[in-house]
Residue, then its C-alpha position, 0 to 999 in steps of 0.5 A: m176392200q176384197k181379196r182375190k187369190l193370187g194363183k193357185d199358193g199365193p194367198a188371198i191380196a185386196a182386189i187392186g194393187l198400186g202401180c208404182m213406176g209413173m212416180a219414176g216421172w215415166y208419165g209428167v212431173r216426178d212429185d216425191r211427196s205425192s207420191i210419199a201420201t199416194l203411198d201411205r194413204a194406199l195402205e191405210l186403204g187396205v192396197e197390200m200389192f205394190d209395183t215396180a220394176d227394174v228398168y222404171g226410171g234406171g233402177e230410180n223408183e226400186e229406190f225410191v219405194g224401198r226407202w219408202l218401204k222402211g218399216k212397213r215390209n211386213r204390210v207390204f205385197l212388194a212385187s217387182k220385176c227384171g228382163n227389160t234392160w237399162g241402156g242409160q238412154g232408155f229400153a236397151g232390149v231383153n235378157g232371159s238369160p239365168d246369170y240375168i236374172l240371177k243377178a238382178c234381182d242381187a241388184s234389184l234387192r240391194r236399191l229395195g233394202i229387202e231380203v226378200i221380193d214377194l212377187y218376181y216377174l220376168h218383165r218381157v219373155d227372152t225368145k232367144v231363151p227357152i223359157e224353162d231355162s229363166i224359170g229354172a233362173f227364177v226357181k233357184l232365186r225361190e229356193a233361195g229364200k230371195i223372192r216368194f213367187i213367180g211370174l210373167s209379163e206379156a208373155a204369150a199363152p203357149t209360152i205360158a203353158r210351158a212356163a207353168k210346167a216348169a215352176p207354178i206361176a202365181a201370176l201374170q202381168s199384162e195390160l188390160s183395159l176397154w182400149t187394150r182388149d187384145n189379150e181378152a181372147h188368149q192369156l186371160p182364159k190360158t190364166k184362168e185356165l192354169g189358176i195363174a192371177f191376171v195383173a192388169y197394168s195400165p187399166v185408164g190406158r195411160g190415163m188416156l180413158t180417164g177423159t182428163v187428157k184432152s190434148v196431146k198439148d195437156l202432156p209437158a214434153s218429158d212425157r214418154r206417152l207423147v212416143h206411143p203411136r195411139f198419143k200420135d196427131g191422128n190416132f190421139e183425135k180418134n181416141q179421144e172420140l170414143v174416151q168422150r162417149i166412156t166421159k158420158m156414160a161415167a157422168a151418166k151413172g155418177v161415177t168418174a171415166a176412171q173408176l167405170a174404166i176400173a169397173w169394166v176390167f174388174h169385171q172381166s174374171d174373177n182372176i183378176i187383179p188392176i194395179p192402176g197408177t197414179q203420184r195422187p192420193k184423191y185419184l188412188e181413192d177414187n180408183c180403189a173405190a172402183i171395184d165396189i161399182k156394180l156394172t150390169r148386163e147393158e152396162l158391159a154391153t154398152l161399154s163394148e160396143i163403145m169399145p171393141p177389141g181392135a178399136a184404138a188409133g194406133d199400137r199400144y207401144p212403139a215399134q222397136m217395143m212392140g217387137n218385145v211383146n210375146r205374141 
C-alpha cells in the first residue's frame, strides 16, 4: 500500500482510507454483516484511516465502528468529527463553540469506546464563532491527550490559513471528485502551501461516478441521495450522460468507472488521501487498487474535458446544507 504524509507533523499512512458514513444506512439499506466484512478486509489490505463522525446516524456509526474496533485499536488510524449537530430527525445546524467541542469529543470517545481519537475534525465551520476559538478547544483536547491531530472539514482557504496560525492543522477534509471540482482552485492549493493533507471524501460522487446507478428508481426510498439536487429529475439525466462517457473511457482502459474516478482524484496532488466509502468488500478491493492505476496526461486531459469544473448539474448539497459549507 502506498503511503502519504498526514500534514507536516503527522505520520505517513496508507494513501487511501475508508469512509464509514454509508455504513449508517444513509445510502441505501444498512448491512452490518457486510460492513464488518468490509472493515476487516480493509485492514487486511493495509488501509489505516477509518473515517466516521458523531452526526452519522446520530452517533450510531461511531458506536458501530467502536464495537468493531475492539482488539484492533493499534492497527487503526481513527478519524471522527464534531460540529454538525443532530436534532433527532436530521441535521440541526452547526456548532463550533469551544464548550460544545469539548463535550462532543467526550461523547464520541464514549461511543467509540476509546481513550484518544487520532484525527479530530471540525466538521463544519461555525461562522458565528471565530475559528481561533474553535481551534483553541481542539488544542485543549490535544493537550488533554484526547486527540492526536486537528483537522478541518469544508473550510474556505482564508479560514484554513487563520486556523493554521492558531495551531498545526494536519488535514482538511473536503469533497473532491470529477463532478465536484470547486475545491481545486482554492482549498487544495492552500493545503499544499501550508503542508496540510487533503482528505478527499465522495471521490466517486456519492456512487454516481461508478456508473452503477442507472436511474433514480434504483435508489431505495430511505436513500439520502434523493434529497440531493444532483439526483433530482432533470439534473440526474444530465449527469448520467457525463457518467456514461466516463464509464466508456474506463472500459477502454480495462478498469471500472469508480477506479478511474478515484485515480483521477489521486493524481491531482501528492497531498491527497481519498476516502471512498462502501459496505461491500469487493468494491473496497476495487477502490484500493485504484491508487495504483497510472493515468497519462492525455487521459487526464480527456477526463477534464468530459467533466470540467462546474459540469455537474445541480448543487452538491440541498440548500440548507450548502449554506453550512464555508466558502
